[in-house]
C-alpha positions, -999 to +999 in steps of 0.1 A: +182-076-165+154-088-190+144-067-218+113-044-207+113-056-171+115-022-154+092-006-183+062-021-161+074+000-134+058+038-132+087+062-117+071+089-102+101+111-084+137+103-080+169+118-064+201+104-048+181+097-017+143+087-025+127+070-053+086+070-055+072+045-077+037+032-082+035-004-074+017-026-103-010-049-086-003-089-080+035-082-077+051-088-044+071-061-024+100-083-017+108-120-026+086-143-007+080-183-007+067-181-043+102-164-055+081-145-080+094-113-096+092-086-069+094-050-069+126-044-048+146-067-072+133-045-103+139-013-088+177-022-079+181-035-113+168-004-126+192+018-104+219-007-110+215-001-150+205+035-152+234+050-130+260+020-141+263+008-106+287-022-100+283-045-076+250-049-049+226-019-048+211-003-017+177+007-017+157+004+014+122-013+020+104+016+048+068+003+042+048-023+021+017-030+005+001-063+002+006-082-027-030-079-046-028-041-039-012-013-064-001+024-056+020+043-043+054+038-025+084+053-015+120+035-011+151+049+003+186+052-019+205+055+013+208+043+046+204+078+064+171+082+044+158+049+053+161+056+092+149+091+088+115+076+071+115+050+094+114+072+121+088+095+105+062+062+101+072+056+138+062+090+151+030+092+125+045+123+104+047+100+070+007+101+060-007+072+035-038+077+020-057+048+003-091+043-014-111+014-008-147+003-026-162-016+003-196-037+000-226-019+017-238+020+019-211+026+051-215+055+073-200+091+062-170+089+085-155+074+112-128+056+133-121+021+133-099+012+164-090-024+171-062-050+181-049-071+151-032-105+160-017-121+124-016-161+123+020-163+105+011-202+095-017-189+070-009-151+069-046-147+081-050-117+105-080-112+127-094-090+156-080-102+189-076-087+225-043-102+225-031-082+196-013-049+186-037-017+183-047-009+150-063+026+143-078+043+106-100+071+099-124+072+067-142+092+049-171+083+022-168+096-012-193+084-028-221+052-030-232+032-056-248-002-065-241-011-029-209-003-028-192+028-013-161+047-020-139+053+011-107+076+013-087+058+044-059+077+068-038+048+082-029+059+119-011+027+125+001+000+096-006-031+107-005-060+081-040-064+062-053-038+083-080-021+063-093-055+048-092-067+083-112-037+098-135-030+074-143-066+072-149-073+106-175-043+108-195-059+080-180-038+053-153-061+031-135-047+003-150-058-033-129-084-045-111-095-013-105-132-018-094-134+018-117-115+041-150-112+020-165-144+018-186-134-014-158-121-032-155-142-065-123-160-077-107-137-105-119-106-085-094-076-081-094-065-048-104-028-048-078-014-025-056+014-038-024+034-021-035+069-035-011+096-020+017+095+004+030+128+020+064+132+043+095+151+052+123+147+025+154+129+046+179+155+040+161+190+028+134+188+052+109+198+024+076+184+027+067+159+000+032+151-017+029+125-041-006+115-056-019+090-083-056+092-101-079+061-092-073+030-113-094+029-144-109-006-135-142-017-120-153-011-096-132+022-090-141+034-128-179+036-117-172+066-092-158+085-117 
């Protein structure tokens, strides 16, 4: 492990079954075609060093965040924990709350329901009747400078779902270079995984973890 490698990662909670962390922006969750440093390998190195574990370290990936998106994630340290967390995601008892800044003054609250289809050749998702159902609920927290800060409760976890659905309805995310045609090169997407809530896989306790909004534009204009 390289010196300081793990220092980039904010470890929020850990026990024998779980590891809850803050994913930094612009880092892939797992290895992709770029072969860039990825969060899963960094965390495996962290566990290996901290607990002096020989050989391969198990760390289960039960949900994902897009590469440019930062925020809170939970990983499973055992296969049993991974299975039980995955089941919670399937039966929708695992709650994922996001904050986003969208362009325009959106309605105070709403539900977006569409079918999304992913083109694997170019990693683009679009609204298409041939796709899989995608549902989210949102509440507008504030509006400023023709932008709205919204809180989003995902009912489904489709690839690029938040980004595609808001763009489809005319409220693209600030800085989204893939789905916002007016985003400028170098802008950082304003999407953040703020809160997760789930049942501990062994103790059955309800766990809630939440992060403050990033102190960067445009999130910081709403503070």
